[in-house]
VOPAGU-2260 file (C-alpha; in pm, 1 decimal, decimal comma):
REM VOPAGU-2260
SITE   aa  ch    i         X         Y         Z
SITE  MET   A    0   -1353,3   10776,6    8428,6
SITE  ALA   A    1   -1203,4   11052,5    8682,1
SITE  THR   A    2    -859,2   11221,2    8614,1
SITE  GLU   A    3    -637,0   11157,1    8929,3
SITE  TYR   A    4    -458,5   11465,7    9070,1
SITE  GLU   A    5    -228,8   11498,3    9375,6
SITE  ALA   A    6    -418,3   11818,4    9473,9
SITE  ILE   A    7    -723,4   12001,1    9345,0
SITE  ILE   A    8    -757,1   12355,3    9420,0
SITE  ILE   A    9   -1093,5   12536,9    9387,1
SITE  GLY   A   10   -1064,6   12908,9    9326,7
SITE  ALA   A   11    -754,7   13097,2    9201,1
SITE  GLY   A   12    -754,2   13364,6    9469,1
SITE  GLN   A   13    -455,1   13497,7    9692,8
SITE  ALA   A   14    -417,2   13153,2    9859,4
SITE  GLY   A   15    -547,9   12895,3    9592,8
SITE  GLY   A   16    -335,3   13052,2    9324,7
SITE  PRO   A   17      26,0   13063,9    9528,7
SITE  LEU   A   18     -54,9   12727,2    9671,1
SITE  ALA   A   19    -121,2   12566,8    9316,2
SITE  HIS   A   20     225,7   12732,0    9201,6
SITE  LYS   A   21     415,7   12620,4    9494,0
SITE  LEU   A   22     292,7   12231,7    9469,4
SITE  ALA   A   23     323,8   12244,8    9116,2
SITE  ASP   A   24     698,1   12355,5    9142,9
SITE  LEU   A   25     759,8   12049,1    9364,0
SITE  GLY   A   26     642,6   11831,6    9041,3
SITE  TRP   A   27     286,5   11750,4    9186,1
SITE  LYS   A   28      20,4   11705,8    8933,3
SITE  VAL   A   29    -200,3   12010,6    9047,8
SITE  ALA   A   30    -551,1   12080,2    8915,6
SITE  LEU   A   31    -666,5   12453,0    8929,5
SITE  ILE   A   32   -1031,8   12535,0    8894,5
SITE  GLU   A   33   -1159,0   12912,8    8844,1
SITE  LYS   A   34   -1496,9   13033,5    8669,8
SITE  ASP   A   35   -1392,0   13377,3    8665,2
SITE  HIS   A   36   -1031,9   13569,1    8639,3
SITE  LEU   A   37    -720,8   13429,4    8803,7
SITE  GLY   A   38    -622,3   13633,2    9116,6
SITE  GLY   A   39    -951,9   13633,5    9285,1
SITE  SER   A   40   -1110,9   13939,2    9433,6
SITE  CYS   A   41    -779,6   14136,4    9530,2
SITE  VAL   A   42    -665,6   14150,1    9180,1
SITE  ASN   A   43   -1015,2   14183,1    8970,7
SITE  TYR   A   44   -1238,6   14385,6    9192,3
SITE  GLY   A   45   -1064,2   14486,1    9515,2
SITE  CYS   A   46    -704,4   14595,0    9637,3
SITE  THR   A   47    -558,4   14639,5    9309,0
SITE  PRO   A   48    -845,2   14842,2    9134,3
SITE  THR   A   49    -968,4   15029,9    9400,2
SITE  LYS   A   50    -611,3   15135,5    9523,7
SITE  THR   A   51    -511,5   15254,6    9186,3
SITE  MET   A   52    -834,8   15472,2    9165,1
SITE  LEU   A   53    -782,2   15594,8    9514,8
SITE  ALA   A   54    -411,4   15717,1    9413,8
SITE  SER   A   55    -618,4   15923,8    9126,6
SITE  ALA   A   56    -862,5   16067,4    9371,1
SITE  ARG   A   57    -580,9   16160,6    9597,3
SITE  THR   A   58    -421,9   16340,5    9330,6
SITE  ALA   A   59    -717,4   16517,0    9234,4
SITE  HIS   A   60    -737,3   16632,4    9600,0
SITE  SER   A   61    -390,4   16746,4    9654,0
SITE  ALA   A   62    -421,0   16962,6    9310,3
SITE  ARG   A   63    -727,6   17128,4    9448,1
SITE  ARG   A   64    -520,2   17201,0    9798,4
SITE  ALA   A   65    -222,4   17304,4    9587,5
SITE  ALA   A   66    -262,4   17672,5    9671,8
SITE  GLU   A   67    -205,8   17607,0   10068,4
SITE  PHE   A   68     130,0   17501,2    9955,5
SITE  GLY   A   69     200,4   17812,8    9755,1
SITE  VAL   A   70     169,0   17626,5    9418,4
SITE  ALA   A   71     -60,3   17787,9    9129,9
SITE  VAL   A   72    -249,4   17550,4    8932,4
SITE  GLY   A   73    -586,8   17594,2    8704,7
SITE  GLU   A   74    -923,7   17426,1    8721,9
SITE  VAL   A   75    -894,7   17067,4    8827,2
SITE  LYS   A   76   -1095,7   16841,1    8653,9
SITE  VAL   A   77   -1138,0   16454,8    8662,4
SITE  ASP   A   78   -1163,2   16267,2    8359,1
SITE  LEU   A   79   -1309,8   15942,0    8502,6
SITE  ALA   A   80   -1288,2   15730,7    8170,0
SITE  LYS   A   81    -905,1   15779,0    8190,8
SITE  VAL   A   82    -915,1   15719,8    8563,3
SITE  VAL   A   83   -1073,0   15378,6    8464,8
SITE  ALA   A   84    -865,3   15301,3    8174,4
SITE  ARG   A   85    -543,4   15334,1    8390,2
SITE  LYS   A   86    -710,1   15104,0    8621,2
SITE  ASP   A   87    -789,0   14858,2    8376,6
SITE  GLU   A   88    -442,2   14849,9    8235,2
SITE  LEU   A   89    -302,9   14800,0    8590,8
SITE  VAL   A   90    -570,9   14512,0    8649,6
SITE  LEU   A   91    -479,7   14351,2    8298,1
SITE  SER   A   92    -131,4   14359,1    8391,8
SITE  TRP   A   93    -188,8   14182,9    8738,9
SITE  ARG   A   94    -436,6   13959,6    8579,8
SITE  SER   A   95    -188,7   13860,5    8292,2
SITE  GLY   A   96      74,3   13769,6    8550,5
SITE  GLN   A   97    -161,7   13509,7    8728,9
SITE  GLU   A   98    -237,4   13352,9    8383,6
SITE  HIS   A   99     152,8   13317,7    8304,3
SITE  HIS   A  100     203,3   13164,2    8655,7
SITE  ALA   A  101     -45,5   12901,6    8556,0
SITE  GLU   A  102      79,6   12855,2    8210,1
SITE  SER   A  103     411,7   12822,9    8277,0
SITE  ARG   A  104     400,8   12502,3    8496,7
SITE  PRO   A  105     369,4   12188,3    8311,8
SITE  THR   A  106     234,4   11995,1    8614,3
SITE  LEU   A  107     -64,1   12239,9    8670,8
SITE  ASP   A  108    -389,0   12193,7    8469,1
SITE  LEU   A  109    -621,5   12503,7    8466,5
SITE  TYR   A  110    -998,3   12412,8    8441,4
SITE  ARG   A  111   -1215,2   12721,5    8349,4
SITE  GLY   A  112   -1578,6   12648,9    8511,9
SITE  HIS   A  113   -1743,6   12585,4    8835,9
SITE  GLY   A  114   -1630,7   12316,8    9059,6
SITE  ARG   A  115   -1883,4   12106,5    9246,2
SITE  PHE   A  116   -1824,0   11795,6    9472,5
SITE  THR   A  117   -1991,4   11482,1    9332,8
SITE  GLY   A  118   -1805,0   11272,6    9642,3
SITE  PRO   A  119   -1547,2   11323,7    9933,0
SITE  HIS   A  120   -1264,5   11348,4    9685,0
SITE  THR   A  121   -1425,7   11400,8    9347,6
SITE  ILE   A  122   -1503,6   11722,0    9177,5
SITE  GLU   A  123   -1697,4   11802,1    8852,7
SITE  VAL   A  124   -1620,5   12074,8    8628,0
SITE  ASN   A  125   -1782,9   12134,7    8277,1
SITE  GLY   A  126   -1860,0   11754,0    8285,7
SITE  ASP   A  127   -1513,6   11655,9    8360,6
SITE  LEU   A  128   -1475,8   11451,6    8668,3
SITE  LEU   A  129   -1128,2   11507,3    8878,0
SITE  THR   A  130   -1014,2   11299,6    9207,0
SITE  SER   A  131    -776,9   11385,0    9457,9
SITE  ASP   A  132    -729,4   11299,2    9833,1
SITE  LYS   A  133    -635,4   11633,9    9908,8
SITE  ILE   A  134    -875,3   11935,6    9790,8
SITE  PHE   A  135    -842,5   12306,6    9885,9
SITE  ILE   A  136   -1119,9   12536,0    9876,6
SITE  ASN   A  137   -1048,8   12908,9    9803,2
SITE  THR   A  138   -1354,3   13047,1    9622,4
SITE  GLY   A  139   -1396,4   13383,0    9822,3
SITE  THR   A  140   -1685,0   13602,4    9870,8
SITE  ARG   A  141   -1949,3   13814,5    9653,5
SITE  PRO   A  142   -2144,6   14141,7    9763,6
SITE  ARG   A  143   -2427,2   14091,9    9980,6
SITE  VAL   A  144   -2749,5   14212,2    9860,6
SITE  ILE   A  145   -2989,5   14261,1   10147,0
SITE  PRO   A  146   -3378,2   14279,8   10055,3
SITE  ILE   A  147   -3502,4   14621,0   10010,8
SITE  SER   A  148   -3858,5   14701,7    9860,1
SITE  GLY   A  149   -3770,8   14815,6    9486,0
SITE  LEU   A  150   -3411,3   14728,9    9466,9
SITE  GLY   A  151   -3469,6   14508,0    9148,2
SITE  GLU   A  152   -3612,9   14821,7    8977,9
SITE  VAL   A  153   -3275,6   15001,1    8982,9
SITE  ASP   A  154   -2910,1   14922,4    8862,6
SITE  TYR   A  155   -2763,9   14937,3    9183,0
SITE  LEU   A  156   -2384,0   14914,7    9202,4
SITE  THR   A  157   -2145,5   14703,6    9411,9
SITE  ASN   A  158   -1738,6   14658,4    9404,7
SITE  ARG   A  159   -1789,6   14462,4    9131,8
SITE  ASN   A  160   -1928,5   14734,6    8873,0
SITE  LEU   A  161   -1869,2   15059,3    9044,5
SITE  MET   A  162   -1517,0   15123,1    8910,7
SITE  ASP   A  163   -1629,8   15019,1    8540,3
SITE  VAL   A  164   -1874,8   15361,2    8552,9
SITE  LYS   A  165   -1695,9   15599,4    8304,6
SITE  GLU   A  166   -1937,3   15889,3    8367,3
SITE  LEU   A  167   -1907,9   16038,8    8706,2
SITE  PRO   A  168   -2233,4   16014,1    8919,9
SITE  GLU   A  169   -2380,5   16310,0    8992,7
SITE  HIS   A  170   -2485,7   16201,1    9362,2
SITE  LEU   A  171   -2388,8   15855,6    9478,7
SITE  ILE   A  172   -2584,4   15721,8    9773,0
SITE  MET   A  173   -2355,0   15447,1    9973,9
SITE  LEU   A  174   -2565,3   15182,5   10182,0
SITE  GLY   A  175   -2285,2   15086,9   10474,5
SITE  GLY   A  176   -2051,1   15295,2   10656,5
SITE  SER   A  177   -1747,6   15062,5   10677,4
SITE  TYR   A  178   -1478,5   14968,7   10441,3
SITE  LEU   A  179   -1631,8   14964,2   10122,1
SITE  GLY   A  180   -1888,9   15261,4   10181,3
SITE  LEU   A  181   -1600,6   15494,7   10307,9
SITE  GLU   A  182   -1332,2   15425,5   10078,6
SITE  PHE   A  183   -1546,8   15447,2    9755,7
SITE  GLY   A  184   -1769,5   15718,9    9910,8
SITE  GLN   A  185   -1424,3   15953,4    9972,1
SITE  MET   A  186   -1294,6   15812,4    9630,5
SITE  TYR   A  187   -1600,5   15965,0    9435,7
SITE  ARG   A  188   -1666,2   16289,5    9647,9
SITE  ARG   A  189   -1289,9   16369,2    9533,2
SITE  PHE   A  190   -1379,7   16265,6    9177,3
SITE  GLY   A  191   -1686,0   16537,4    9221,5
SITE  SER   A  192   -1971,2   16350,5    9322,4
SITE  GLN   A  193   -2204,0   16429,1    9600,3
SITE  VAL   A  194   -2178,6   16140,2    9844,8
SITE  THR   A  195   -2432,5   16040,2   10107,8
SITE  VAL   A  196   -2366,2   15780,6   10340,2
SITE  ILE   A  197   -2630,5   15546,5   10510,1
SITE  GLU   A  198   -2546,3   15339,1   10839,9
SITE  PHE   A  199   -2746,0   15131,2   11047,0
SITE  MET   A  200   -2519,9   15148,7   11339,7
SITE  ASP   A  201   -2485,4   15472,5   11520,9
SITE  ARG   A  202   -2131,2   15540,4   11393,8
SITE  LEU   A  203   -1890,1   15467,9   11113,9
SITE  ILE   A  204   -1674,2   15168,7   11117,4
SITE  PRO   A  205   -1831,5   15050,8   11444,8
SITE  ARG   A  206   -1590,0   14781,3   11515,7
SITE  GLU   A  207   -1337,7   15049,2   11599,5
SITE  ASP   A  208   -1334,6   15276,6   11905,9
SITE  PRO   A  209   -1561,2   15582,1   11927,1
SITE  ASP   A  210   -1288,9   15847,7   11922,4
SITE  VAL   A  211   -1149,3   15678,3   11615,0
SITE  SER   A  212   -1496,3   15670,5   11423,4
SITE  ASN   A  213   -1577,7   16023,5   11517,2
SITE  SER   A  214   -1212,4   16148,0   11415,1
SITE  LEU   A  215   -1253,7   15968,8   11082,5
SITE  GLN   A  216   -1622,4   16105,8   11022,0
SITE  ALA   A  217   -1483,3   16454,4   11097,2
SITE  ALA   A  218   -1236,8   16414,1   10818,3
SITE  LEU   A  219   -1465,1   16292,7   10554,9
SITE  ALA   A  220   -1738,7   16521,1   10665,0
SITE  GLY   A  221   -1482,6   16828,3   10601,8
SITE  GLU   A  222   -1457,9   16723,5   10252,8
SITE  GLY   A  223   -1835,3   16740,9   10204,1
SITE  MET   A  224   -1973,6   16393,9   10284,7
SITE  GLN   A  225   -2283,9   16363,0   10418,6
SITE  PHE   A  226   -2431,3   16107,7   10648,9
SITE  TYR   A  227   -2707,8   15954,1   10806,4
SITE  LEU   A  228   -2619,2   15716,9   11128,7
SITE  GLY   A  229   -2867,3   15501,7   11288,1
SITE  HIS   A  230   -3084,0   15470,6   10966,0
SITE  LYS   A  231   -3175,7   15183,1   10755,1
SITE  ALA   A  232   -3298,3   15170,3   10394,1
SITE  THR   A  233   -3652,6   15045,5   10365,0
SITE  ALA   A  234   -3726,0   15115,1    9986,4
SITE  VAL   A  235   -3570,8   15237,4    9679,9
SITE  THR   A  236   -3754,2   15401,8    9399,7
SITE  PRO   A  237   -3662,2   15500,5    9032,5
SITE  THR   A  238   -3730,7   15832,0    8931,6
SITE  ALA   A  239   -3636,4   16020,2    8590,0
SITE  SER   A  240   -3321,8   16175,6    8709,9
SITE  GLY   A  241   -3201,3   15871,1    8911,6
SITE  LEU   A  242   -3357,6   15730,8    9222,7
SITE  THR   A  243   -3475,4   15808,9    9592,1
SITE  VAL   A  244   -3400,6   15587,8    9900,3
SITE  THR   A  245   -3659,6   15587,5   10185,5
SITE  ILE   A  246   -3480,1   15556,6   10501,2
SITE  GLU   A  247   -3600,4   15491,3   10860,3
SITE  ASP   A  248   -3431,8   15573,0   11197,0
SITE  LYS   A  249   -3451,6   15364,9   11509,2
SITE  GLU   A  250   -3765,7   15532,6   11618,1
SITE  GLY   A  251   -3943,7   15488,2   11286,5
SITE  ASN   A  252   -3906,6   15824,7   11160,0
SITE  ARG   A  253   -3868,7   15823,9   10794,4
SITE  GLN   A  254   -3735,0   16056,4   10524,6
SITE  VAL   A  255   -3631,2   16021,1   10161,6
SITE  VAL   A  256   -3284,6   16076,6   10003,6
SITE  PHE   A  257   -3250,0   16168,8    9646,2
SITE  GLY   A  258   -2935,0   16028,1    9430,6
SITE  SER   A  259   -2828,8   15932,9    9093,9
SITE  HIS   A  260   -2681,0   15620,8    9145,2
SITE  LEU   A  261   -2712,2   15363,0    9449,5
SITE  PHE   A  262   -2389,7   15150,0    9598,5
SITE  MET   A  263   -2453,6   14838,2    9831,5
SITE  GLY   A  264   -2176,9   14791,9   10041,2
SITE  ILE   A  265   -2335,6   14598,3   10319,3
SITE  GLY   A  266   -2103,7   14279,7   10385,2
SITE  ARG   A  267   -2025,7   13970,9   10187,7
SITE  THR   A  268   -2157,5   13637,0   10103,7
SITE  PRO   A  269   -1917,3   13332,1   10056,7
SITE  ASN   A  270   -1906,9   13161,3    9718,9
SITE  THR   A  271   -2002,9   12814,6    9860,6
SITE  ASP   A  272   -2354,9   12769,8    9754,3
SITE  ASN   A  273   -2406,1   12492,8    9455,4
SITE  MET   A  274   -2076,3   12332,5    9519,9
SITE  GLY   A  275   -2248,3   12004,1    9682,1
SITE  LEU   A  276   -2094,5   12068,2   10012,3
SITE  ASP   A  277   -2396,1   11925,6   10167,9
SITE  VAL   A  278   -2366,3   11627,2    9968,2
SITE  VAL   A  279   -2018,8   11528,6   10095,8
SITE  GLY   A  280   -2077,2   11666,1   10462,7
SITE  VAL   A  281   -1830,3   11978,2   10459,6
SITE  LYS   A  282   -1994,9   12186,8   10718,2
SITE  THR   A  283   -2113,6   12556,6   10711,1
SITE  ASP   A  284   -2244,5   12789,9   10922,2
SITE  LYS   A  285   -2596,4   12957,4   10880,2
SITE  PHE   A  286   -2432,2   13211,1   10632,3
SITE  GLY   A  287   -2280,7   12979,7   10419,5
SITE  PHE   A  288   -1893,1   13002,0   10543,7
SITE  ILE   A  289   -1710,1   12667,3   10562,4
SITE  GLN   A  290   -1632,4   12570,4   10897,4
SITE  ALA   A  291   -1268,1   12461,2   10970,7
SITE  ASN   A  292   -1016,5   12401,7   11291,4
SITE  ASN   A  293    -721,2   12583,9   11342,2
SITE  LYS   A  294    -530,7   12394,0   11067,0
SITE  LEU   A  295    -788,3   12533,2   10821,8
SITE  GLU   A  296    -907,9   12138,7   10802,2
SITE  THR   A  297   -1313,5   12116,9   10721,9
SITE  SER   A  298   -1527,4   11823,5   10862,7
SITE  VAL   A  299   -1432,4   11604,8   10567,6
SITE  PRO   A  300   -1091,6   11481,2   10607,4
SITE  GLY   A  301    -856,6   11548,6   10295,7
SITE  VAL   A  302   -1039,9   11890,7   10232,7
SITE  TRP   A  303    -921,4   12228,9   10350,2
SITE  VAL   A  304   -1067,6   12591,7   10308,4
SITE  LEU   A  305    -870,6   12909,1   10258,5
SITE  GLY   A  306    -945,8   13259,2   10251,9
SITE  ASP   A  307   -1265,2   13433,4   10262,3
SITE  ALA   A  308   -1471,1   13120,0   10221,1
SITE  LYS   A  309   -1430,6   13044,0   10568,7
SITE  GLY   A  310   -1528,5   13347,4   10743,0
SITE  GLY   A  311   -1334,2   13580,0   10990,1
SITE  PRO   A  312   -1111,7   13864,4   10846,3
SITE  ALA   A  313   -1168,7   13929,1   10492,1
SITE  PHE   A  314    -821,9   14043,7   10409,6
SITE  THR   A  315    -585,5   13931,2   10134,4
SITE  HIS   A  316    -290,6   13889,9   10366,5
SITE  VAL   A  317    -517,7   13651,1   10559,3
SITE  SER   A  318    -574,4   13439,3   10251,1
SITE  TYR   A  319    -168,9   13429,9   10181,3
SITE  ASP   A  320    -109,5   13384,2   10530,3
SITE  ASP   A  321    -358,8   13074,6   10528,7
SITE  HIS   A  322    -191,6   12897,4   10206,8
SITE  LEU   A  323     164,3   12932,0   10389,5
SITE  ILE   A  324       2,7   12735,5   10688,3
SITE  VAL   A  325    -115,4   12463,1   10518,5
SITE  TYR   A  326     176,4   12438,5   10282,6
SITE  ASP   A  327     389,7   12430,3   10563,3
SITE  ASN   A  328     213,5   12157,0   10720,9
SITE  LEU   A  329     141,6   11964,8   10442,8
SITE  ILE   A  330     526,3   11983,9   10319,5
SITE  ASN   A  331     745,7   12057,6   10574,5
SITE  GLY   A  332     581,5   11854,0   10841,3
SITE  ALA   A  333     512,1   12160,9   11052,7
SITE  ASP   A  334     218,7   12190,5   11328,5
SITE  ARG   A  335     124,5   12554,5   11232,9
SITE  THR   A  336    -204,7   12664,5   11323,6
SITE  THR   A  337    -409,7   13006,2   11310,5
SITE  ASP   A  338    -409,8   13011,1   11689,4
SITE  GLY   A  339    -264,2   13339,8   11802,6
SITE  ARG   A  340    -205,0   13504,6   11477,9
SITE  ILE   A  341    -158,4   13872,6   11499,7
SITE  ILE   A  342    -373,6   14039,0   11213,4
SITE  PRO   A  343    -303,2   14414,9   11106,8
SITE  TYR   A  344    -547,0   14562,0   10874,3
SITE  ALA   A  345    -608,9   14894,9   10713,9
SITE  LEU   A  346    -886,1   15105,2   10578,6
SITE  PHE   A  347    -737,9   15333,8   10278,7
SITE  THR   A  348    -934,2   15658,2   10346,5
SITE  ASP   A  349    -759,7   15943,1   10378,8
SITE  PRO   A  350    -673,7   15988,6   10673,7
SITE  GLU   A  351    -564,9   15611,8   10636,0
SITE  LEU   A  352    -645,3   15350,8   10909,1
SITE  GLY   A  353    -407,6   15121,5   11016,8
SITE  ARG   A  354    -533,5   14859,1   11301,5
SITE  VAL   A  355    -382,7   14590,9   11486,4
SITE  GLY   A  356    -517,4   14370,7   11787,7
SITE  LEU   A  357    -784,4   14473,9   12073,5
SITE  THR   A  358    -941,4   14816,3   12053,7
SITE  GLU   A  359    -987,6   14981,5   12382,3
SITE  THR   A  360   -1328,9   14888,8   12397,1
SITE  GLN   A  361   -1261,4   14531,0   12336,3
SITE  ALA   A  362    -995,4   14517,6   12593,2
SITE  ARG   A  363   -1210,9   14662,7   12866,5
SITE  GLU   A  364   -1484,6   14414,5   12784,8
SITE  ALA   A  365   -1216,9   14151,0   12831,3
SITE  GLY   A  366   -1165,4   14271,2   13187,5
SITE  PHE   A  367    -778,9   14371,6   13118,6
SITE  ASN   A  368    -617,7   14615,7   13364,5
SITE  LEU   A  369    -512,6   14901,5   13101,5
SITE  LYS   A  370    -273,4   15171,4   13023,9
SITE  VAL   A  371    -384,9   15404,1   12717,1
SITE  GLY   A  372    -189,4   15617,1   12496,4
SITE  THR   A  373    -363,0   15876,4   12267,2
SITE  ILE   A  374    -214,9   16183,5   12052,8
SITE  PRO   A  375    -366,5   16367,0   11799,9
SITE  MET   A  376    -178,4   16345,0   11465,1
SITE  GLU   A  377    -132,9   16737,6   11484,5
SITE  TRP   A  378     139,7   16662,6   11755,9
SITE  VAL   A  379     337,2   16473,8   11459,9
SITE  ALA   A  380     599,8   16706,5   11303,4
SITE  ARG   A  381     580,5   16495,4   10958,6
SITE  ALA   A  382     197,2   16536,4   10953,4
SITE  ILE   A  383     209,4   16912,4   11042,1
SITE  GLU   A  384     478,1   16959,5   10764,0
SITE  ARG   A  385     256,7   16793,6   10499,9
SITE  SER   A  386     -82,0   16970,5   10649,9
SITE  GLU   A  387    -230,9   16649,0   10675,0
SITE  THR   A  388    -310,3   16658,3   11053,7
SITE  ASN   A  389    -639,8   16468,2   11043,4
SITE  GLY   A  390    -661,6   16154,2   11302,5
SITE  LEU   A  391    -478,3   16018,4   11597,7
SITE  MET   A  392    -259,4   15764,0   11728,4
SITE  LYS   A  393    -369,5   15504,0   11995,4
SITE  VAL   A  394    -209,4   15215,9   12207,9
SITE  VAL   A  395    -370,5   14969,1   12415,9
SITE  ILE   A  396    -148,7   14828,6   12690,0
SITE  ASP   A  397    -184,4   14539,4   12963,8
SITE  ALA   A  398    -107,3   14716,7   13241,8
SITE  ASP   A  399       4,1   14393,4   13443,3
SITE  THR   A  400     261,6   14279,7   13167,9
SITE  ASP   A  401     355,6   14590,8   12965,1
SITE  GLN   A  402     262,2   14418,6   12663,9
SITE  ILE   A  403      72,0   14585,5   12378,1
SITE  LEU   A  404    -279,5   14481,6   12333,4
SITE  GLY   A  405    -369,0   14692,7   12049,6
SITE  ALA   A  406    -304,7   14982,0   11834,4
SITE  THR   A  407    -456,5   15239,2   11609,0
SITE  ILE   A  408    -286,9   15479,9   11355,7
SITE  LEU   A  409    -560,5   15698,7   11192,0
SITE  GLY   A  410    -349,4   15929,2   10995,5
SITE  ILE   A  411    -112,3   15957,0   10706,6
SITE  GLU   A  412      76,7   15625,2   10646,0
SITE  GLY   A  413    -133,7   15448,7   10901,1
SITE  GLY   A  414    -108,1   15094,6   10762,4
SITE  GLU   A  415     277,1   15164,4   10729,1
SITE  VAL   A  416     336,1   15268,6   11070,6
SITE  VAL   A  417     108,9   15036,7   11256,5
SITE  GLN   A  418     318,8   14732,7   11124,6
SITE  ILE   A  419     603,0   14853,8   11365,2
SITE  LEU   A  420     354,6   14765,2   11640,6
SITE  VAL   A  421     267,1   14425,3   11465,2
SITE  THR   A  422     636,9   14313,1   11524,4
SITE  ALA   A  423     655,7   14436,1   11861,8
SITE  MET   A  424     368,8   14250,9   11951,1
SITE  ARG   A  425     473,2   13914,8   11799,7
SITE  ASN   A  426     811,1   13927,2   11973,7
SITE  ASN   A  427     641,3   14030,6   12317,6
SITE  ILE   A  428     831,8   14325,9   12327,1
SITE  PRO   A  429     715,3   14588,3   12601,7
SITE  TRP   A  430     579,8   14923,1   12533,2
SITE  THR   A  431     862,1   15098,6   12743,8
SITE  ALA   A  432    1115,7   14938,8   12471,1
SITE  PHE   A  433    1003,7   15200,1   12256,2
SITE  TYR   A  434    1227,9   15487,0   12442,9
SITE  GLN   A  435    1545,7   15272,4   12348,1
SITE  ASP   A  436    1508,4   15327,1   12013,5
SITE  MET   A  437    1562,7   15614,2   11761,8
SITE  TYR   A  438    1337,0   15734,0   11503,7
SITE  ILE   A  439    1421,9   15919,9   11194,6
SITE  HIS   A  440    1344,8   16304,5   11209,3
SITE  PRO   A  441    1079,9   16384,1   11062,3
SITE  THR   A  442     892,6   16065,8   11001,0
SITE  VAL   A  443     544,6   15953,6   11088,9
SITE  ALA   A  444     692,1   15659,1   11296,3
SITE  GLU   A  445     873,5   15917,7   11500,3
SITE  GLY   A  446     521,0   15979,8   11625,1
SITE  LEU   A  447     520,2   15655,7   11827,3
SITE  TYR   A  448     776,3   15816,4   12071,3
SITE  THR   A  449     533,2   16094,1   12154,0
SITE  LEU   A  450     249,6   15829,9   12174,3
SITE  MET   A  451     432,9   15605,6   12410,9
SITE  ASP   A  452     508,3   15934,9   12626,1
SITE  ASN   A  453     132,6   15975,0   12677,6
SITE  VAL   A  454      68,0   15633,7   12793,5
SITE  LYS   A  455    -156,4   15687,9   13107,5
């Protein structure tokens, strides 16, 4: 006999966990299924551990620059084992918090295992059958591993295990020049590793405008990172001291890169396989991402999908917002959708990239008549005072309506500052309104006034 629940949630990530807690707080009988650690990728393999270790890397970098600020320090050494231990302590703290949330709710049953559909509203986990007319999928993604000759002969790394390595890699080869490759690449370069990035596209973070990509590459190259752009890896070969990666450019020219460790940072694969989705008719795309409408409803009535498993921008804050939409519609009778969501995001390199809305390239391709403002961070007083002038500020404006279409802050606190513009965009505040505001001097946000003053 199946155990009946008012809601079944598969996956305790940053949408599934909060949704389970809120429904249980209403007195609902809720089943939460998780085969791994509670908290999803963010707590265990993503935001929390990476940003914790990035803080250690930034501290090491700042110490090496101390003389520039008139501060004398000795030789800077990184004890990677202690860095990892600090990361583990914080992850365990967050993870235990998630455990407490689940255990403290008497109407919430936590099932440890793999959930699989056996019928449209029946889930099997560890031999137990659970049934509900409301099922929510929040199973997330895992690192995508592309087929490369010889890859199976080496112990390659991903974001799931790189941060557990306690001895500093001598030379880390990063496959992929986007978020994972650049954040981890700069982190380990600052720890003391040699770092080489191999990217198939002709520039880093190719979704961004060329001036943004070029500015970030210049900053990273200034720290000693090496790049092979427009190249793909065709073979991996183990050696006595590490490995080699054979790379090929678009003209077919090949060369060999020597390294001690290999990191795979090329995209994500959804954790939707072996879930019985095909048995019950939950539609997926060719990559396995679950298809849903603008209310996050799948092709099967009573089944929703939240977070990264549905594809699209893979950010914790998107997952969390997904659960807010579903909860509001389900409990408060709202009619919220994902239509028109303004999704900011950040790349936590140094300089930090804060982004929202359309790039200049995307806006021109869409046919907008544009005004564009761009200034270098070396025009921002706060950046000058901190000797952190890498990067730029950029705003893209619809010239016909004066509405902000998108913005880029590549610089110190870029992810913080860009959110000022998110609020302006959501409330349809024209760019000209920034002249009516007063900015604290000296702050990075003050640079927005100079940015708007350079709109053309």
